[in-house]
N, C-alpha and C positions, 0 to 999 in steps of 0.2 A: 671468399676471395674478394678482392676490391673491384672486380670487373675488368681488370687488365686482360685477363684471359677469357672470361665468360662473354664479354661483349663482341668478341671476334667471330667472324663467320667460320664455317668449316674450312674453307680454302685458306682463310687467314691463319687459322691455327696450324694447318699443315705447313704453310709457308714459314711461319715462325719456327716451328719445330725443325724443319729441314735446314733453315738458315743457321740456327744456333748449333745444330748437330755438326755441320761442317765448319763452323767457327771453332768449335771445340777440338776439331782435328788438328789445329795448329799447335796447341800445347801438347797434345798427344804425340805429334811428330817430334817436337823438341825434347820431350822427356824420354821418348823411346830411343831416338837415334842421336840427338845432340849431346846426350850425356856420355856416350861411349868414348869420344875423343878426350873428354875431360877426365874420365875415370882411368884411362890408360895413357896419360900424357907421357909419363916416363918410359913405359914399356914400348910405346909406339915409335920412339925415336924422335918425335916432334918437339918435345919439351913443352913448357907451359904456353908459350906464345903460339906455337903451331896448333896445339890442342884447342886453344881458345879460338883460333882462326877457323878451324873446321866446325866447331860448335856454332860460331857466328854464321857460317854458311848455312847450316841446317836451320838456324833461326830465320835468316832472310828467306830461305826457300819456303818455310812454313808460312811466313807472312804473305809471300807471293801467292801461294796456293789458296790461302784464306781470302785474299782480295779478289782473286780470279773467281772463286766460288761465289762470292757475294755479287760480283758484277754479272756473272752468268745467271744467277737467280733473278737478278733484276731484269735481265733479258727475257727470261721465261715469263715473268709477270708483265712484260710489256713496258717497263719504265726506262730501259736503257737499250742501246744497240748491242749486238753481239760483241764481246770483248776479244776480237781477233788479235789485236796488237799485243795485248797483255798475255794472251796465250802463247804467242810467238816468243815473247821475251822470256817467259817461264821455260819453254822448251829449249831455247838457245842457251840460257843460263845453266840448265841442268846438263846439257851436252858438254859445255865447256868445263863445268865442275867435274864431270866424270873423267874427262881427259886429264885434268889437273891431278885428281886423286890417283888415277891409274899411273900417271907419269911419276908422281912422287913415290909410289910403291915400287915401280920399276927401278928408279934411281937409288933405292935403298934408304930414302929419307923416312918413308913409312915402313915399319917392320912388323906391325901387328896386323895380321890379315883380318881379324874380327872387326877392327875399326874401319878398314877399307870396305868390307862387306856391308857393315851397317849403314855407312854413308851412301855407298853406291846403290844398294838395293832399296834402302828406306826412301831416299829422295826420288828415285825412279818410280817407286810404287805410288807415292803421293802425287807425283807429276801426272801419272796416268789418270788418277781420279779427278784431278783438277781439269785436265784437258777434256775429259768426257763431258764435263759440264757444258762445254761449248759446242757439242756435237749433237745431232738429232738422229742419225741413223746408226743402227747397231753395227753395220759393217765398218763404218768410219771409227767407231769406238774400238773395234777389234784391231784396226790398223794402228790406232794410237797405242794400244797395249803392246803390240808387236814392235812398233818403232821404239818405244821406251826400253823394251828388253834388249833390242839390238844395240841401242845407244849406250847401254850400260855394259853389255858383254863384249862388244867389239874393242873398246880401248883396253880391256883386260887382256884379250888375246893379242892385240896388235903390239903391246908393249912387252911381249915375250914372257907372259906368265903361264902360257900353255893353254891347250884346248880344254883340259878338264876344268880349270878355274873359270874359263869363259862360258862353258856349258852350264856350270853350276849357277853362275850369275844370271845367265839367260833363263834358266828354269825357275830360279827364285823370283825374278821380276815377272815372268809370265804368270806364275801361280798367284803370287801376292797382288800384282797389279791387276790381273784379271778378276780376282775376287773383289778387290776394292772398287774397280771400275764398274763391275756389275751392280754393286750396292749403290754407287753414286748414280748410275744411269737409271736404276729402278726408282730411286727416290725422286729424281726429277720427272720421270714419267708419271709417277703417282701424283705429284703435285699438279702436273698438267691435266690429268684426268679429273681431279677434284675441282679445279678451277673451271673446267669445261662443264662439269655437272652443275656447278653453281650458276654458271651463265645460262645453261639450259633451263634451270628452274625459274630464274628470273624472266627468261624469254617466254616460258610457258605461261607465267602469270600475265605478262603483257599481251600475249596472244589471246588469252581468255577475255581480257578487257576489250581488245580490238574486235574479237568475234561477237561480243555482246553489242558493241556499237554498230557493227554491220547488220546484226539481226534487227536492231531497232530501226536502223535506216531503211532496211529492206521492207519491214512491216509498214513503216510510214509511207514509203514510196508506193507500195501496193494499195494503200488506202487512199492516198491523195492523188496519185497519178491519173487514174481514170476520171475521178470527179472533177479535177481541175481542167482536164481536157474538155469534158462536157460543158463546164461553166464557160470556158473560153468560146466554144462553138455557139452556145445559146446566147451569150452576150453579143457576139458578132451578128447573129441573126436578128436579135432584138434591135440593134443599132440600124440595120438595113431596113427593118420594118418601120421603125420610128421615122426614118428619113422619108419614107414613102407615105407616112400618115396612116399606116395600117394599125388597127386596134390590137392585132395579135401580138404586138411587141410587149404589151403589158403582161400577157400570159407567159411569154418567154422569160421575162424578168422575174415573175412569180416562181417559175420553175427554177431559175438560177438561185433564187433565195432559198428554195426548199433543198436544193442540192448542197448549197453552202452550209445550211444548218445540219444536214445529214453528215457532211464531212467533219464539221466541228464535233458532233457526237462521236463519230468513229475515231477521231484523233484522241479524244478524251479516253476512250476505251483502250486504245493502244498504249497511251501513257500510263493509265491506271494498271494495265497488265504488266507493264514494264516496272512500275514502282512497287507492285505487290509481290510478295514472296511467299510461297507455300512452305510451311514449316517442315512437313514430312519430306518433301522433295529436297529442301536445303540440307536436312540432316543426312539423308542418304548421299547427296552430292558431296558433302563435307567428308563423309567416311571414305568415299571412293577416291576423291582427290588426294587426301592425306595419305591413304594407303599407297596410292601410286607414287607419291613422293618419298616413300620409305619411312613414313611417320606412323607409329602404332596409334590408331584412333579407336577409342572405346566410347560408344554411344549408349547411354542409359536414358531413354526417352520413351516412357509409356504413352500410349495413345490417349490424348486428352481432348475433350470437346471444347474447343476455344472459338470465340468469334473470329470473323475474318480479319478484323483490324489487329487483334492481338497476335494472330498467327502470322500476319504479314510483318509486324514489327519484330517478333522473335525470329522469324526467318531471316530478316536482314541482319540481325545480330549474329546468327550462325554464319551467314555469308561473309560479313565483314571480318569476324574473328578468324575464320578459316583463311581468308586472304592475308591477314596479319601474321598468322602462324607460318605461312609459306614464304612471305616476302621479308619479314622483319626479324626473324629469329632462326635458331638452329635447333629446332625441337626434335626430340626422338619419340616423345609420347604426347598425346593430346586426349583429354577426357571431356566429353560433352554430356551434361546432365540436365534433365528436365524433370521437375517435380512440382507437385501442388502442395503448398503450405496452407496454413489455416486461413490466412488473409490475402494470399497472392500466389502467383505462379512464378517460379524461379528457374531461370536458364543460366547455367554456368559453363563456360568454356575455359579450360585451364591447360597450359602446356609448359613443358620444362625448358623451352628455348628462350631463356631470358636475355640473350644477346640482342640488343637493339641497335640498329644502324642508322635510323633516322628518327624523325619526330613521332611517328605513329606508335602510340602506346608507351612511349618513354616516360619514366617517372618524372613527375613535375611538369610534364608537357602534355598538351592535348592535341592529338592529330585530328585532321578534318574528318576522317572516317568515324572516329568515336563521337565527335560533335554531331555528325549527321545521325548516328544511332540514338543519341540522347533526344534529338528533335523528334524522331519517329516514335520513340517510346513515350515522349512527353505528350504526343497526340492522343494516346490511350491512357494517360495518367501514370505511365511507368517511369522507372528510373534505371540508370546504368552506373555501375561501379567498375573501374578498371585499375589495376595496379599490380605490383609485385607482392606475392605472398612470402617469398624468400628470394635470395640472390639468384636462384635458378628457375623460378616459376613465375608465370604471369597469368593472371586470372581476370576474366571478364564476366560480370554477373549482371543479368538483366532481370528486373522485377516488374511484373504487371499486377496491379492490385485487383482484388476480387470485384471491386465496383466496375472495372472495365470488362469483366468477363460475363456480365449479365446480357442476355439476349436483347438486341435492339429492335424495337417495334418496326414493322415494315414501313409505316408512314414516315418514321424518322430517317430511314435509309434513302428515301427518294431525294433526288437532287432538286434544288430550287428551280422553278421554271424560269426565274429571271435570268439564269445563266444560259438558257437555251435560245435566247433572242426572241424577237417578236414573231408571231405566226404570220402566215400569208394573209389571213383575214385582217389582222391588226395593221399590216403594211398597206392593204388596200384602203382601210379606213383613214390611215394617215395621209396617203396620197390624195384621197378624196377631199 
């Protein structure tokens, strides 16, 4: 396929299917009920002109129902207000047409009862379905069906055709209109549920990001709050001692410097913990999140002894790829594979949700998330490939070479002392 269908979300697909289903009801109504007057023009007593007039009424009615269904669907999706006036016009036109057809039948102008029945019952049934589009409660939908049945049967009885004909018309509209209205109401309800589920999924992803930000903010507050309070108190004390010429002010400032250096170290640890990702934890988290979203997730990842840097980079690949599956596609299945090749470790995340709604992962475009993953993998000498394997599948492949998997000597893992700032002894010598 060209992507016209595949790039749509689940809600978009259901909306398109629902819209064109009810658009196709217009030609169905014209073919089913508009052809009856034309086929029996001579037998009905109307002649060619009258038969064409009835067929044109059915055509106009079908167009009104189609337009009303489209406007009501726009209201359901939030792009238009509820089409109350158009619904009133359709209902009034149907009632007036029922009166006219029944009057022509009573006056002897119409002599074929099958033509009268097809026009009366057919337009009334399709009117009920169109009116249901504009209603939210089942009770109101039932009122619409009952009202359409009465509007069709009452003119038949009032113009002297007898109670049996009126009851038959009433029953036909109740049965046919009730079935059609139920189908229309269920379709619109299903569309609303699907759209709500999609909004819930997007909200869940945003809440996960907000929760992570709150966690980072809370950890940073816990680390810095107490130390900054102590620094403020000791600085104030040092100022007072210095104004009095007391030598203890130097000791207080040395203590302030020590606490500041300790705070700097703790902040680096918080940021390092935030930036690092554990591969096993991320794999289990991806499986749980995707399963909760209704996506079949298969994880084939044997336990491998990898350095911390490689594990963190691959863990971020799993995290970002899982986020993309949830937010940028309509996947039903996702496969995560981790294997050791001859010269590298390969991590593959592939899903069948090729529908892309923004730049992340789109062919020919590079999202900021994928760019960030390439930077993380580049720090350990790895590479990242992402793209469509076919019109329905998107694959992300991360490769970490064997050279990055060798153990790092303990001395090489120590941070440079220059980043820790001057010691208290160095500061004293500088002041001296």
